[in-house]
C-alpha positions in Angstrom: -27.8 -5.1 -0.2 -26.5 -5.1 3.5 -25.3 -1.6 3.3 -21.7 -2.5 3.3 -19.0 -0.6 1.5 -18.0 -2.4 -1.7 -15.5 -1.9 -4.6 -16.6 -0.5 -7.9 -15.0 0.5 -11.2 -15.7 2.5 -14.1 -14.1 3.6 -17.4 -11.8 6.7 -16.8 -13.6 8.4 -19.9 -17.0 7.7 -18.5 -17.8 5.5 -21.6 -19.6 3.1 -19.4 -21.5 2.9 -16.1 -20.0 2.2 -12.7 -20.0 -1.5 -12.0 -19.5 -3.5 -8.8 -16.2 -5.1 -8.8 -15.9 -6.8 -5.5 -18.3 -7.4 -2.5 -17.6 -9.3 0.6 -20.7 -10.4 2.5 -20.6 -9.2 6.1 -17.6 -7.1 5.5 -16.7 -3.6 4.4 -14.2 -3.1 1.7 -12.2 0.2 2.1 -9.4 -0.1 -0.6 -8.2 -2.2 -3.5 -6.0 -2.3 -6.4 -5.5 -4.6 -9.6 -2.6 -6.6 -10.2 -0.4 -5.4 -13.1 -1.6 -8.2 -15.3 -5.3 -7.2 -14.6 -6.0 -10.8 -13.5 -6.5 -10.3 -9.8 -7.9 -7.5 -7.5 -6.2 -7.3 -4.0 -8.3 -5.4 -1.3 -8.7 -4.6 2.4 -11.8 -5.4 4.5 -12.8 -4.3 8.1 -11.9 -1.3 10.1 -8.3 -0.3 11.2 -8.8 -2.5 14.3 -9.8 -5.6 12.5 -8.4 -5.1 8.9 -7.5 -8.0 6.8 -6.1 -8.3 3.2 -7.7 -10.5 0.5 -7.6 -11.2 -3.1 -9.7 -12.9 -5.9 -9.6 -13.5 -9.5 -11.6 -11.3 -11.9 -12.7 -14.2 -14.0 -12.7 -17.9 -13.4 -12.3 -19.1 -9.7 -13.3 -15.8 -8.2 -13.5 -17.2 -4.5 -12.2 -14.8 -2.0 -8.7 -15.9 -0.7 -6.7 -14.5 2.2 -3.3 -12.9 2.1 -3.0 -11.6 5.6 -6.3 -12.5 7.3 -5.6 -12.9 11.0 -6.8 -11.7 14.4 -4.1 -8.7 13.9 -4.6 -5.6 11.9 -3.3 -5.8 8.4 -3.8 -2.9 5.8 -2.2 -0.8 3.2 -1.7 -3.5 0.6 0.5 -2.7 -2.3 1.3 -5.1 -5.2 4.8 -4.8 -6.7 5.2 -3.7 -10.3 6.1 -7.2 -11.5 3.1 -8.5 -9.6 5.0 -11.3 -7.8 4.9 -9.6 -4.2 2.6 -7.7 -1.9 3.6 -5.3 0.6 1.4 -4.3 3.6 1.6 -3.2 7.3 0.6 -5.3 10.3 0.8 -5.2 14.0 1.5 -8.9 14.3 4.8 -8.2 16.2 3.0 -5.7 18.7 3.9 -2.6 16.6 3.0 -1.6 13.2 5.6 -2.8 10.7 5.9 -3.4 6.9 6.1 -6.8 5.5 6.4 -8.3 2.1 5.1 -11.8 1.0 4.8 -13.6 -2.3 1.8 -13.1 -4.4 -0.4 -15.0 -4.6 1.6 -17.2 -2.5 2.3 -19.4 -0.6 5.6 -18.1 0.9 7.1 -16.5 4.0 6.3 -13.1 5.5 9.4 -11.0 5.2 9.8 -8.0 7.5 10.9 -4.7 5.9 10.8 -2.2 8.6 12.5 -2.3 12.0 11.4 0.6 14.3 8.0 0.9 12.9 6.4 1.2 9.4 3.2 2.1 7.7 1.5 2.6 4.2 4.2 1.0 1.9 4.5 2.4 -1.7 6.5 0.7 -4.3 8.8 2.6 -6.7 7.8 2.2 -10.3 10.9 0.0 -10.9 10.2 -2.3 -8.1 13.6 -1.6 -6.7 12.6 0.4 -3.6 9.8 0.3 -1.1 8.9 3.5 0.6 7.0 3.8 3.8 6.4 6.1 6.8 7.4 5.9 10.4 5.5 8.7 12.1 6.7 12.0 10.5 9.6 10.2 8.7 9.7 9.0 5.2 11.8 5.8 4.9 13.0 3.8 1.9 14.3 0.3 1.7 16.1 -1.1 -1.4 14.8 -4.6 -2.4 15.6 -7.4 -4.7 12.6 -9.2 -6.0 13.7 -12.1 -7.9 14.2 -15.0 -7.9 13.7 -14.5 -4.0 13.0 -11.4 -2.1 15.7 -9.6 -0.1 15.7 -6.0 1.5 18.3 -3.6 3.0 18.1 -1.9 6.2 15.7 1.1 5.7 17.0 4.6 5.4 15.7 7.9 6.4 14.9 10.1 3.3 13.4 13.2 5.0 11.0 14.2 7.8 8.2 16.7 7.9 4.7 17.4 9.1 2.9 15.6 6.2 -0.3 13.6 6.2 0.5 10.1 5.1 -2.6 8.1 6.1 -2.8 5.0 8.1 -5.3 2.5 6.4 -4.1 3.7 2.9 -1.2 5.9 1.7 -2.1 9.4 1.0 1.1 10.0 -0.9 2.7 8.8 -4.0 6.0 8.6 -5.8 6.7 9.8 -9.3 7.7 7.4 -12.0 11.4 8.5 -11.8 11.5 8.1 -8.0 12.8 11.6 -7.5 9.8 13.4 -6.2 6.9 12.8 -3.7 3.4 14.0 -4.0 2.1 14.6 -0.4 -0.5 16.3 1.7 0.5 19.0 4.2 -2.1 19.9 7.0 -2.4 23.6 7.6 -3.9 24.6 10.9 -7.2 26.8 10.2 -6.9 26.1 6.5 -7.8 23.6 4.1 -5.2 20.8 3.3 -2.8 21.6 0.4 -0.9 19.5 -1.8 2.9 19.8 -1.6 5.3 18.5 -4.2 8.9 17.5 -3.0 11.3 17.8 -6.2 14.5 15.9 -6.0 14.5 15.2 -2.5 18.0 13.6 -2.4 19.5 17.2 -3.5 17.6 18.8 -0.6 18.8 16.5 1.9 22.5 16.8 0.8 22.3 20.7 1.4 21.3 20.2 5.1 
């Protein structure tokens, strides 16, 4: 009604009409994802300068609740495969870094990146957390239960890829061996680049 961007969903086979999933009065919603159990939706509101991360139940008590809703910029939320943790980027320290905290909480905010981090993506097995730092693709090994711990991030590869800021524009295959990424080409449309078996490629350098 107020012209804001909201979150919608629709059956993938188009067997039903699109329906509004989440709206947040007075705020734009730019990205969202369901938790693995399908009970919650996690989403980001606001512009990149005022972004916050929220969640709400899809049934029952559907009141909007904050995950990271502060005066700082928080974006790129990603829920872990087991549904117990949420990763996101924030500039709370003065530079943009990746953090993880329990979902739905409460719990401490655990830093993942050290020298900069953005747009985190979980591996399908939940054992690694990928993120970007400028043109570099980084990865940290994580332990998600019963508590959360993380190793010092390592550099996987570096290149001229478009990885996004508010939301990741890359993904990792289920086996964790390949990435699907966008590479900008001057004077041409963007093209999709698939990096196969990046570990072997790096070993040959």
